[in-house]
NUZADO-534657 format. One record per residue (C-alpha): x, y, z; residue number from 1; residue in three letters. Coordinates in nm, 3 decimals, decimal comma. Layout:
! residues N
REC       u       v       w   i  aa
REC       X       Y       Z NUM ALA
...
! end
This chain:
! residues 183
REC       u       v       w   i  aa
REC   1,106   2,572  -1,877   1 UNK
REC   1,283   2,514  -1,546   2 UNK
REC   0,949   2,473  -1,363   3 UNK
REC   0,841   2,218  -1,624   4 UNK
REC   1,156   2,012  -1,572   5 UNK
REC   1,105   2,013  -1,195   6 UNK
REC   0,742   1,905  -1,237   7 UNK
REC   0,827   1,637  -1,493   8 UNK
REC   1,115   1,505  -1,283   9 UNK
REC   0,899   1,497  -0,970  10 UNK
REC   0,628   1,314  -1,160  11 UNK
REC   0,869   1,050  -1,294  12 UNK
REC   1,033   0,995  -0,955  13 UNK
REC   0,698   0,967  -0,777  14 UNK
REC   0,556   0,730  -1,038  15 UNK
REC   0,851   0,494  -1,063  16 UNK
REC   0,917   0,474  -0,691  17 UNK
REC   0,548   0,473  -0,602  18 UNK
REC   0,465   0,178  -0,825  19 UNK
REC   0,747  -0,034  -0,689  20 UNK
REC   0,668   0,061  -0,329  21 UNK
REC   0,307  -0,045  -0,390  22 UNK
REC   0,427  -0,383  -0,520  23 UNK
REC   0,650  -0,428  -0,214  24 UNK
REC   0,363  -0,332   0,020  25 UNK
REC   0,134  -0,574  -0,161  26 UNK
REC   0,388  -0,850  -0,104  27 UNK
REC   0,393  -0,759   0,265  28 UNK
REC   0,012  -0,761   0,278  29 UNK
REC  -0,017  -1,091   0,092  30 UNK
REC   0,220  -1,256   0,338  31 UNK
REC   0,043  -1,095   0,633  32 UNK
REC  -0,301  -1,228   0,531  33 UNK
REC  -0,153  -1,557   0,410  34 UNK
REC  -0,289  -1,521   0,059  35 UNK
REC  -0,251  -1,788  -0,208  36 UNK
REC   0,099  -1,752  -0,351  37 UNK
REC   0,015  -1,984  -0,641  38 UNK
REC  -0,214  -1,711  -0,774  39 UNK
REC  -0,069  -1,563  -1,098  40 UNK
REC  -0,084  -1,209  -0,959  41 UNK
REC   0,096  -1,323  -0,643  42 UNK
REC   0,359  -1,488  -0,858  43 UNK
REC   0,414  -1,160  -1,046  44 UNK
REC   0,452  -0,969  -0,719  45 UNK
REC   0,699  -1,226  -0,585  46 UNK
REC   0,906  -1,223  -0,906  47 UNK
REC   0,908  -0,842  -0,917  48 UNK
REC   1,027  -0,804  -0,559  49 UNK
REC   1,253  -1,108  -0,505  50 UNK
REC   1,572  -0,970  -0,668  51 UNK
REC   1,577  -0,678  -0,426  52 UNK
REC   1,410  -0,844  -0,128  53 UNK
REC   1,603  -1,175  -0,106  54 UNK
REC   1,939  -1,017  -0,011  55 UNK
REC   1,765  -0,812   0,259  56 UNK
REC   1,595  -1,126   0,392  57 UNK
REC   1,933  -1,285   0,456  58 UNK
REC   2,007  -1,007   0,704  59 UNK
REC   1,660  -0,925   0,841  60 UNK
REC   1,438  -1,228   0,903  61 UNK
REC   1,065  -1,227   0,955  62 UNK
REC   0,920  -1,253   1,303  63 UNK
REC   0,571  -1,361   1,418  64 UNK
REC   0,453  -1,384   1,057  65 UNK
REC   0,556  -1,024   0,982  66 UNK
REC   0,794  -0,973   0,692  67 UNK
REC   1,017  -0,697   0,828  68 UNK
REC   1,246  -0,708   0,527  69 UNK
REC   0,969  -0,600   0,288  70 UNK
REC   0,867  -0,323   0,528  71 UNK
REC   1,227  -0,206   0,549  72 UNK
REC   1,259  -0,216   0,170  73 UNK
REC   0,938  -0,014   0,126  74 UNK
REC   1,054   0,236   0,387  75 UNK
REC   1,400   0,266   0,230  76 UNK
REC   1,251   0,324  -0,113  77 UNK
REC   1,013   0,585   0,029  78 UNK
REC   1,305   0,758   0,200  79 UNK
REC   1,508   0,765  -0,124  80 UNK
REC   1,204   0,894  -0,315  81 UNK
REC   1,159   1,175  -0,065  82 UNK
REC   1,530   1,266  -0,081  83 UNK
REC   1,510   1,285  -0,460  84 UNK
REC   1,186   1,486  -0,457  85 UNK
REC   1,322   1,741  -0,212  86 UNK
REC   1,653   1,761  -0,400  87 UNK
REC   1,491   1,815  -0,739  88 UNK
REC   1,290   2,102  -0,591  89 UNK
REC   1,604   2,251  -0,442  90 UNK
REC   1,489   2,209  -0,082  91 UNK
REC   1,708   2,096   0,203  92 UNK
REC   1,550   1,901   0,485  93 UNK
REC   1,705   1,752   0,797  94 UNK
REC   1,752   1,374   0,781  95 UNK
REC   1,542   1,323   1,094  96 UNK
REC   1,251   1,517   0,946  97 UNK
REC   1,292   1,322   0,624  98 UNK
REC   1,278   0,992   0,817  99 UNK
REC   0,960   1,107   0,990 100 UNK
REC   0,804   1,232   0,666 101 UNK
REC   0,884   0,898   0,498 102 UNK
REC   0,692   0,709   0,766 103 UNK
REC   0,389   0,931   0,705 104 UNK
REC   0,415   0,890   0,328 105 UNK
REC   0,440   0,513   0,359 106 UNK
REC   0,142   0,493   0,597 107 UNK
REC  -0,065   0,709   0,362 108 UNK
REC   0,023   0,485   0,068 109 UNK
REC  -0,065   0,178   0,275 110 UNK
REC  -0,408   0,324   0,357 111 UNK
REC  -0,467   0,413  -0,008 112 UNK
REC  -0,393   0,053  -0,105 113 UNK
REC  -0,672  -0,058   0,127 114 UNK
REC  -0,903   0,220   0,010 115 UNK
REC  -0,871   0,129  -0,357 116 UNK
REC  -0,875  -0,246  -0,293 117 UNK
REC  -1,208  -0,210  -0,111 118 UNK
REC  -1,340   0,024  -0,382 119 UNK
REC  -1,247  -0,230  -0,652 120 UNK
REC  -1,409  -0,509  -0,452 121 UNK
REC  -1,731  -0,307  -0,416 122 UNK
REC  -1,743  -0,226  -0,788 123 UNK
REC  -1,679  -0,589  -0,882 124 UNK
REC  -1,957  -0,700  -0,647 125 UNK
REC  -2,197  -0,472  -0,837 126 UNK
REC  -2,080  -0,554  -1,189 127 UNK
REC  -1,999  -0,924  -1,169 128 UNK
REC  -2,085  -1,077  -0,833 129 UNK
REC  -1,981  -1,432  -0,761 130 UNK
REC  -1,735  -1,472  -1,048 131 UNK
REC  -1,382  -1,591  -0,986 132 UNK
REC  -1,077  -1,405  -1,102 133 UNK
REC  -0,725  -1,433  -0,959 134 UNK
REC  -0,714  -1,059  -0,892 135 UNK
REC  -1,049  -1,054  -0,712 136 UNK
REC  -0,940  -1,348  -0,496 137 UNK
REC  -0,632  -1,154  -0,383 138 UNK
REC  -0,834  -0,839  -0,323 139 UNK
REC  -1,072  -1,042  -0,110 140 UNK
REC  -0,782  -1,187   0,092 141 UNK
REC  -0,638  -0,840   0,151 142 UNK
REC  -0,962  -0,663   0,242 143 UNK
REC  -1,139  -0,928   0,446 144 UNK
REC  -0,940  -0,870   0,769 145 UNK
REC  -1,044  -0,504   0,757 146 UNK
REC  -1,405  -0,558   0,651 147 UNK
REC  -1,479  -0,839   0,898 148 UNK
REC  -1,474  -0,616   1,209 149 UNK
REC  -1,681  -0,355   1,024 150 UNK
REC  -1,943  -0,621   0,947 151 UNK
REC  -1,978  -0,684   1,320 152 UNK
REC  -2,069  -0,316   1,366 153 UNK
REC  -2,286  -0,288   1,052 154 UNK
REC  -2,412  -0,636   0,960 155 UNK
REC  -2,534  -0,698   0,604 156 UNK
REC  -2,909  -0,661   0,560 157 UNK
REC  -3,136  -0,732   0,265 158 UNK
REC  -2,839  -0,850   0,062 159 UNK
REC  -2,647  -0,522   0,101 160 UNK
REC  -2,312  -0,505   0,275 161 UNK
REC  -2,267  -0,150   0,399 162 UNK
REC  -1,952  -0,222   0,599 163 UNK
REC  -1,725  -0,078   0,325 164 UNK
REC  -1,884   0,262   0,390 165 UNK
REC  -1,770   0,251   0,753 166 UNK
REC  -1,422   0,140   0,646 167 UNK
REC  -1,407   0,421   0,386 168 UNK
REC  -1,493   0,676   0,654 169 UNK
REC  -1,226   0,544   0,891 170 UNK
REC  -0,964   0,523   0,615 171 UNK
REC  -1,035   0,878   0,497 172 UNK
REC  -1,012   1,011   0,852 173 UNK
REC  -0,678   0,837   0,897 174 UNK
REC  -0,554   0,968   0,561 175 UNK
REC  -0,649   1,321   0,669 176 UNK
REC  -0,492   1,273   1,013 177 UNK
REC  -0,151   1,139   0,898 178 UNK
REC  -0,022   1,468   0,749 179 UNK
REC  -0,105   1,642   1,077 180 UNK
REC   0,124   1,404   1,266 181 UNK
REC   0,398   1,343   1,008 182 UNK
REC   0,458   1,686   0,857 183 UNK
! end
């Protein structure tokens, strides 16, 4: 029974924190790529993050188009999540190691956002190419800065864009490499 409670608690902590961290990272990405903030999905992301993010913005401003306050919020939430996960398992970890592990966890989550955004974009291009949807427009805004350099290496031919395959390979290599550095 005790093992079940630890597993259930870990699952709940990871899910709740993970979903909100993803929303905060999406807000960072949308600002970074200058996506349309009149998009309904963008409006949801802004409304979900503003109550927590606006007080932080008063102290930590953005610089060179980079929203450092949302990065700090995502990092702080990841750090708290890791503290709770280690505590619920009864493990004690040094704060420095926990800071380092949180950076790795956040980078991995960031790469997974790109991985799944590109995967969704590829599936949509097969199922319903050329149709407009607010979500697909945001996905396109997020993924285009990553896919554009890949298209220079592997240009589309015969109507097929194979650049996502190259990006998937690079993303997976980075996802495999991060635990080596940050554990």
